[in-house]
VEXSE-193298 format. One record per atom (N, C-alpha, C): residue in one letter; x, y, z. Coordinates in steps of 0.05 Angstrom, whole numbers, plus 5000, padded with zeros to 4 digits. Example, Ala and Ser with C-alpha at 12.3 -4.5 7.8 and 13.67 -1.06 7.14 Angstrom:
residues 2
A526448865156
A524649105156
A526449345156
S525749555142
S527349795143
S525850015157
end
This chain:
residues 423
X912665968032
X914765788041
X914565748071
X914565498080
X914365438109
X917065448121
X917165408148
X919765428162
X921765228152
X920764978145
X922664778135
X923964868109
X922264988092
X923265088066
X925365308070
X924865478090
X926765698096
X929365578105
X929265378123
X931665248133
X933165128110
X931765008091
X933064878068
X934565078051
X933365318048
X934665528032
X937265608046
X937065648072
X939465748087
X941665538086
X940965278087
X942965078090
X943764948064
X943065068041
X943964968016
X941764897997
X939264948004
X936964897986
X936164607987
X934464527968
X933564257967
X935964067964
X935663827973
X937863627972
X938763597943
X941363627939
X942563597912
X942963857898
X941764067908
X942064327894
X944764457899
X945964387921
X948564497927
X948464757943
X950564797958
X950665027976
X950565297961
X952065317939
X952065567924
X949365647914
X947865457903
X945165507893
X943365597916
X943565457938
X941865527961
X942465807971
X945065877972
X945766147980
X944666357962
X944866297936
X943766497916
X940766527920
X939366307924
X936466327929
X935866477954
X937366427975
X936966568000
X937266867996
X939466947982
X939967227978
X937867357960
X936967207940
X934967317922
X932367367937
X931567177954
X929067217970
X929467447990
X931767468001
X932267688020
X932167958006
X933367967982
X933368217967
X930468297959
X928868087952
X926068147945
X924568257969
X925068147993
X923868258017
X924668538022
X927268598018
X928268868022
X926969068003
X926568977978
X925369157958
X922469207965
X921068997975
X918269037983
X918169218007
X919969188026
X920069358049
X920569648041
X922269698021
X922769968012
X920170088001
X918669937986
X916070037975
X914170107998
X914069938018
X912269988041
X913170228057
X915770258061
X916770498075
X916170748060
X916470748033
X915970978017
X913071068018
X911270868021
X908370928022
X907470988050
X908570858070
X907370868097
X909370958119
X911870998112
X914071058130
X914970798144
X917370808156
X918470568169
X916670478192
X915670658208
X914070588231
X911370468222
X910370548199
X907770448190
X907970188175
X910370108166
X910769858152
X910169618170
X908969418159
X908369168174
X909468928160
X910068718175
X910968468164
X908868358144
X906368378152
X904168268136
X904168398108
X904468658108
X904468798082
X906868728065
X909168708077
X911568638062
X911268348051
X910268168068
X909867888059
X907967878035
X905768038036
X903868038014
X905168127989
X906868327990
X908168437966
X910068237953
X911268067970
X913167867960
X911767597953
X909367557963
X908067307958
X908867087978
X909567178002
X910366988024
X908267008046
X908566838066
X907066878090
X908767028111
X907567138131
X908967308150
X911167158164
X910766898171
X912766738184
X915366718167
X915066698141
X917366688124
X918966938125
X917667178126
X919067428128
X920567448154
X919267358176
X920667378202
X922967188204
X923166988186
X925466818185
X927966978177
X927567148158
X929767308147
X930367548165
X928267668177
X928667898195
X926867858219
X928067828242
X926567758266
X924767988276
X925668238272
X924168468282
X923668658259
X921368798261
X920768988240
X922869208238
X923869288261
X925969498262
X928469408247
X929169158249
X931469048234
X930969048204
X928568988196
X927868988168
X928069278157
X926969468172
X927169748163
X930069838161
X931569768181
X934469848181
X935869718157
X935269468151
X936569338128
X935769478102
X933269568100
X932369708076
X933869978073
X934170118095
X935670368095
X938570318087
X939670098099
X942470038093
X942869968063
X940869838052
X940969768023
X940970018006
X939370218014
X939370478000
X942070608002
X943170608026
X945870738030
X947970588014
X947870328013
X949770177997
X949570247967
X947070277957
X946670347929
X947770627923
X947270817942
X948371087938
X951371087937
X952570937956
X955570927956
X956670797931
X955270597921
X956270467896
X956070667873
X953970827871
X953771017849
X955871237852
X956271327877
X958271537881
X961071437874
X961671187882
X964271077876
X964671047846
X962570967831
X962770957802
X963271227790
X961771427801
X962171697791
X964971807796
X966171727818
X968871827825
X970971737805
X970371537789
X972371447770
X972671647747
X970771827744
X971072037723
X973272237731
X974572367711
X976972517717
X976472797729
X974172917724
X973773197733
X971173217750
X970873427767
X968473457782
X965973467765
X966073617743
X963673627725
X962873347715
X964873197706
X964272937695
X963272747717
X964272777741
X963372607764
X960472667770
X959772927772
X956972997778
X955172907756
X956072947731
X954472857708
X953972557709
X956072407716
X955872117718
X953972027741
X954172167763
X952472097786
X949572147780
X948972377767
X946272437759
X945272227739
X946972157719
X946171957699
X945571687712
X947071607731
X946571357745
X943871357759
X943271587771
X940671617785
X938371607765
X938671747743
X936571747722
X936171477710
X938371327705
X938171057694
X936670877714
X937270907739
X935870747760
X932870807760
X932171057759
X929371137759
X927871037734
X929271037712
X928070937687
X927570637689
X929370497702
X928970207706
X926570157724
X926370317745
X924070297763
X921470347747
X921470547730
X919070607715
X918370387696
X920370247685
X919870017667
X919269757681
X919369757708
X918869517723
X921269337724
X923569427717
X926069267717
X927569287743
X926769477761
X928069517786
X925969627805
X926669627831
X924869737851
X926069987863
X924270167873
X925270417885
X926870367910
X928670537916
X930170527941
X928470637963
X928870547987
X927470658011
X928370938016
X926471118019
X927171398026
X928271398054
X929971588060
X931471578085
X930271768106
X927771838103
X926572038121
X926471948150
X926171688154
X925871588182
X928571488194
X930671558181
X933271458189
X933871518219
X933371768226
X933971858253
X932071748274
X929871638265
X927971528284
X928371228289
X930371108277
X930970828281
X931970778309
X931770538319
X932670478346
X935670408347
X936870438370
X939670358373
X939670048375
X941869918366
X944370038355
X944170108325
X941970048313
X941670098284
X942170398278
X941070568295
X941070858289
X943970958285
X945670898304
X948470998302
X949870888277
X949470638272
X950770508248
X949770638223
X947170688221
X946070798196
X946871088193
X946871238214
X947671528212
X950571548204
X952271378215
X955071378207
X955371308177
X953671128168
X953671058139
X952771288122
X950771438132
X949771668118
X951971888116
X953371928138
X955572128138
X957672048118
X958071788114
X960071698094
X959071758066
X956371728062
X955271808036
X955772098031
X955272268051
X955672558048
X958572618042
X960372498057
X963272558054
X964172478026
X963372248016
X964172157990
X962972327968
X960472417972
X959272597953
X960772867952
X961572967974
X963173217975
X965773177961
X966872937962
X969472887949
X969272887918
X966772887907
X966572917878
X967873167867
X968073367884
X969373617876
X972373627882
X973373407892
X976273387897
X976873477925
X979473467933
X980273557959
X980073857962
X979073947986
X978774227991
X981374348001
X982074587990
X984574717998
X984274888023
X981874988028
X981275168050
X978775088065
X978375198089
X975875148103
X973475248087
X973775488075
X971575598059
X970875408036
X972775288024
X972275098002
X970874848012
X971674758036
X970374528048
X967374588053
X966874838063
X964074918067
X962474918041
X963675028020
X962375047994
X961874767982
X963874597984
X963574327973
X961374177988
X961174228014
X959074108031
X956374188022
X956074448017
X953474558007
X952774427980
X954674407962
X954174297936
X953373997938
X954773857955
X954173567959
X951273537969
X950573697988
X947873677999
X945773737979
X946173947963
X944174027943
X944073807921
X946273697913
X946273477893
X944673237903
X945273147928
X943972917939
X940972967941
X940173207952
X937373257956
X935873277930
X937173377909
X935873387883
X935373107872
X937272927876
X936772657866
X934672517883
X934472587909
X932372467926
X929572577918
X929472827909
X926972957902
X925972867874
X927872767857
X927172697830
X924672507828
X924472297844
X922172117840
X919472247844
X919472467859
X916872597865
X915872737840
X917572877825
X916673037802
X917272907775
X918972717774
X919672597748
X917372437736
X915472357754
X913172197744
X911372367726
X911772637725
X910172807708
X911172797679
X913372647674
X914572627648
X914272347637
X914072317611
X914172057599
X917071947600
X917271677604
X919971567606
X921871637583
X920771667558
X922571737536
X923572027537
X922572177557
X923472457562
X925672467584
X926272247596
X928172247619
X930972357610
X931772277586
X934472377577
X934472677575
X932272787565
X932073077562
X932073217589
X930473097608
X930473217635
X933173207648
X934572987644
X937272957655
X939173177644
X938973227617
X940673427605
X939973707615
X937473767619
X936674027628
X937374077657
X937073867673
X937873887702
X940873917704
X942373767688
X945273797689
X946074077680
X944674197661
X945174467652
X944974667676
X942874627692
X942574797716
X944874747736
X945574487740
X947774427758
X950374557748
X950774547722
X953374637711
X953574937709
X951475067700
X951675357694
X949875537712
X948175417728
X946475577745
X944075697731
X942775887744
X940376007734
X940776307728
X942676427742
X943076717740
X944076797712
X943177027702
X944077137677
X946977227680
X948177287657
X951077347657
X951877597672
X950077797673
X950878057684
X949578127710
X948477927724
X947177987750
X948977927773
X948278037796
X949877987820
X947977897842
X949177787863
X947577687886
X947277917906
X944878037906
X944278257925
X941378237933
X940578017947
X937777987954
X936878187975
X934378257974
X933178427993
X931378268012
X931878288039
X930278128057
X927278188056
X925777988058
X922778008058
X921677958086
X920078138095
X918878118122
X916477928121
X916877698133
X914677498133
X913177488160
X913877668178
X912677668204
X909777748203
X908077598217
X905277678218
X904077558244
X901977678254
X900877598279
X899277338276
X899877148294
X898476898293
X895676928306
X893676818293
X890976828303
X890676658328
X891976418328
X891976238351
X894776178359
X895976338377
X898776288385
X899276008395
X897375898411
X897775628422
X897975418400
X896275438380
X896275258358
X898775288341
X899675538338
X902075598323
X904475468336
X904575468363
X906775348377
X906875048372
X904574918371
X904474628365
X905574578337
X904774748318
X905674708290
X908674738288
X909774928301
X912674968299
X914274748313
X913374658336
X914674438350
X914474178333
X912074138322
X911673898306
X913473908281
X913674138268
X915274158244
X918174098250
X919274198272
X922074148279
X922473848283
X920673718298
X920973438305
X920573258281
X918673318264
X918173158240
X920573188221
X921673428219
X924073468202
X926373298211
X926573268238
X928873118249
X928372818250
X925872738256
X925272458262
X923472318243
X922372468223
X920472348205
X917672348217
X915672288201
X912872298209
X912272118233
X913071868231
X912371678252
X914171718277
X916571818273
X918371848295
X917572078314
X916172278302
X915272508318
X912472438329
X912372298351
X909772218362
X908472458375
X905872428380
X904372638394
X905572678422
X906372458435
X907672488461
X910172648460
X911872608440
X914272768437
X913773058432
X911773108415
X911073388409
X910073528434
X908273398449
X907273508474
X909573558494
X911373358496
X913573388515
X915373618507
X915773668481
X917373888471
X916274158481
X913674178484
X912374418493
X911674408523
X912374188536
X911774148564
X908874178570
X907174048554
X904274048558
X903373758556
X900773708562
X899673448561
X898773378533
X898373118528
X897173028502
X894373148498
X892973188521
X890373298519
X890473578507
X892573728513
X892873998501
X893173978471
X894573778462
X894873738433
X892173708420
X890473528431
X887873478418
X885973708422
X886673898439
X885074138441
X885374318416
X887774308405
X888374468382
X887974318355
X888374058356
X888173898331
X886773638336
X885273538317
X883673298321
X885373038320
X887373038303
X888972788299
X891772868288
X893572668289
X896272728281
X896372798251
X894872658234
X894772728206
X893973018202
X891973108218
X891173388216
X893473578222
X895173488241
X897473648249
X899473678226
X900073448213
X901973458190
X900873628167
X898273588162
X897073748141
X897274048147
X896674118173
X896874398181
X899774498179
X901674328186
X904474408183
X905274468154
X904274288136
X904874328108
X903574588098
X901074638106
X899774878097
X901175128106
X902075128132
X903575348142
X906175388126
X907575168120
X910075188105
X909575288076
X907575178063
X906975258036
X906075548035
X904475628056
X903575908057
X905976098060
X907976008076
X910376168080
X911876208053
X912075998038
X913476018012
X911976207993
X909376167991
X907776327973
X907776617982
X907776668009
X907976948019
X910577078009
X912776918011
X915377028003
X915277087973
X914176907957
X913976957928
X912277197922
X909977217935
X908177447929
X909377707937
X910677717961
X911777967971
X914178057954
X915677857944
X917977927926
X916878047900
X914677937890
X913478047865
X912478337870
X911278377893
X910278647900
X912478847903
X914878757912
X917178937916
X918279037889
X917778887868
X918678977841
X921578907837
X922779047818
X925578987809
X925578777787
X927878697779
X928078487758
X927078227769
X926478047751
X925477777760
X927777627773
X930277677765
X932477567780
X932477667809
X932077927813
X931978037840
X929777907856
X927577867844
X925277747858
X925877457866
X927077307848
X927777037853
X929877017875
X931977177873
X934177177893
X933177247920
X931377447922
X930377537948
X928577317960
X926977187944
X925276967954
X926976747965
X928976657949
X930576427958
X932176507983
X933276747984
X934776828008
X933076838033
X930576938030
X928776958052
X928076678063
X927476488045
X926776218053
X929076068065
X931476118055
X933875988068
X934276108096
X933776358099
X934076478126
X932076358145
X929676308136
X927576168152
X928575898161
X929775748142
X930675478148
X933075478167
X934975658162
X937375658179
X936875778206
X934975958209
X934376078235
X933075878254
X931475688242
X930275468257
X927975568275
X927375828276
X925175918292
X922475808282
X922075828257
X919575738245
X920175598218
X921575368219
X922575238195
X920175128178
X920775078153
X918874958134
X918974658138
X916574528135
X916474238138
X917674108114
X919473918119
X920773778097
X918773588084
X919273528058
X917473348044
X917873058053
X919873008070
X920272738080
X917872628095
X916172808105
X913772718120
X911672608102
X911972638076
X909872548057
X909372248059
X911472088064
X911271798064
X909471698086
X908871858106
X907271768128
X904271848125
X903671998105
X900872098102
X899171908085
X896571918089
X894771758072
X895071848043
X894671668024
X895171717996
X893771967985
X891271997992
X889772227981
X890972487991
X891672498017
X892772738029
X895572788017
X897172578013
X899772608002
X899672727974
X897772627958
X897372737931
X896673037932
X894973107950
X894173387953
X896573567960
X898273467978
X900573617986
X902673647963
X902973437948
X904773447924
X903673637904
X901073637900
X899873827881
X900374117889
X900174167915
X900674447925
X903674517920
X905374327925
X908274367920
X908774427891
X907374287873
X907774327845
X906674607836
X904574697849
X903574967842
X905675177850
X906975137873
X909075327882
X911375317862
X912075077854
X914275047834
X913675187808
X911175167800
X910375307775
X910575607778
X910075707802
X910375997807
X913376077804
X915075907815
X917975957811
X918575947781
X917475747767
X917975727738
X916975977723
X914776087731
X913776337719
X915776557722
X916876597746
X918876797751
X921276757734
X922176507732
X924476437715
X923976497686
X921676427676
X921076477648
X920976777642
X919776937660
X919677227657
X922477337658
X924177227675
X926977317677
X928577247652
X927977017640
X929276947614
X928477147593
X925877227592
X924977417572
X926277687575
X926777777600
X927978037604
X931078027604
X932177787604
X935077757602
X936577737629
X935177737651
X936477727677
X936977437687
X935777247673
X936076967680
X936776817655
X938576617658
X939476447636
X937076307622
X937476227597
X935476067583
X935775777593
X934075707612
X934075437624
X931275327621
X930975067626
X928374947627
X927175037654
X925175217653
X924175337677
X922875137696
X921474937685
X920074747701
X922074567716
X924174487703
X926274327715
X927774497736
X928474737729
X929974917748
X928274967773
X925675007769
X923975067792
X923874827811
X923774587801
X923774347819
X926474327833
X928674397820
X931274397833
X931274597856
X930074837852
X929875037874
X928074937897
X925974787890
X924374677912
X925974487929
X927674327917
X929374137932
X931374297949
X932474507938
X934374677952
X933274797978
X930974937975
X929875067999
X928674878018
X927574658008
X926274458025
X928274328044
X930574258033
X932574108049
X934474278065
X934274538063
X936174708077
X936074678108
X933874588118
X933574548147
X935874368157
X936574168142
X938573978151
X941374108152
X941674338140
X944274468140
X944474698160
X942674708180
X942774928199
X945274928216
X946274688223
X948774678238
X951174778222
X951174698196
X953174808178
X952975108176
X950575208173
X950175498171
X951075648196
X950775518219
X951375648245
X954375698249
X956075578232
X958975608235
X959975858221
X958176018208
X959076248193
X956976468195
X957576718188
X955476918187
X953076838170
X950676908179
X948276808165
X948276888135
X948977138129
X948877228101
X950777068084
X953076998095
X954976838080
X953876558075
X952676438096
X951476168093
X949276168072
X947576368072
X945376388053
X946476418024
X948476598021
X949576637995
X951076397984
X952576258002
X954076027993
X952175797985
X950075748002
X948275537996
X946675587971
X945675837968
X944075917945
X945775897919
X948375957921
X950075957897
X950075697883
X949575477897
X949775207885
X947975177861
X945575297861
X943875287838
X943675547823
X943875767837
X943576027824
X945976087806
X948375997814
X950776037798
X951975777789
X950975547798
X951975287789
X953775157810
X954074897806
X955674737825
X958674757821
X959474917802
X962374927796
X963375217794
X961775407803
X962475697802
X963475777829
X965775907829
X967075987855
X966576267863
X964476397852
X963876667861
X963176677891
X961976457900
X961276437929
X963676457946
X965976347937
X968476357953
X969576637953
X969276787931
X970277057930
X968877237950
X966277167955
X964777337973
X965077248002
X966277018006
X966576908034
X968577058050
end
């Protein structure tokens, strides 16, 4: 479509079509551009998205896309806003249900229905929100305020809180619910679409009743993950990069920002790592190694499989809340080359299968409920992966209480108040 055609759409379409028809065409084309932008963001991150790529996906030329969105940053912000609007619409629909359980069930069902439509080619994926904090002003403030509204309304699925402790618990539940639905597209592709209903039921079972067996208690044993770094300078780069990527996304955490965080030159960065992709890969490997170390050491410590699982989760949450050496969030995946991204997801799935093995052994011995271990393991991956974002929440209370309350969301379920009794 040339510029004249774009003007015709905006002003009512071709002569005789009428203003209403032209407006519908304009909105339809704009929505198509937003959907294409979401796909590009999910593959390349917001910073890596280009007008040319978005135009190619929609079948337009670049000039036509710039007619709808003058700047790439505005297009990315509109794609993020579209995601936030969809989330709010699903939450509002879920709120119409009479009880917290029914609301959460409805919200999960709406997400699964949407993913099924995407799989069938009837809908397009929403833009992941990993680069939200890296957007420019004034978009950044507006989008973050919108995200806070998503969080507040999700927390309201459990109804009004009577105490501060209940507010804290509902906040943890809302965060875990949201992060699990964000993580779904990564692992749901391992299932056939006709299995989505079953996956939904098994995931809701974990949400509703948790993983813990009937007669177990929360008494995790801390695992010592401290070890001497072979290259302290390189380790410092990895930790600084992990913190910044978690906060700003892959593209937002530039080499210049990472170097500035450590008060060193960009040349020092390249002394330790050849390229930024190498840095992210190294950060992922360090994070994955930390998780597997916790799993292995918990197994070596012995005890029931519930004890091992609880100790592993508690240790990893402590790592995330302490912020000294946090784990890299999976939000950085969208900025990596496809081959590398696949390799990182494969490593994540191997870790999840290890969790699943512990769960299955715990089911056999009776310390863990009979759940779908593969589904429960992916839910735990989402829980520990996203805990970094809750470090300010955790800082408002004793660390042990924060860990226990946050872990309770999946270990005891999203509707169990044992976490409040311990608060």
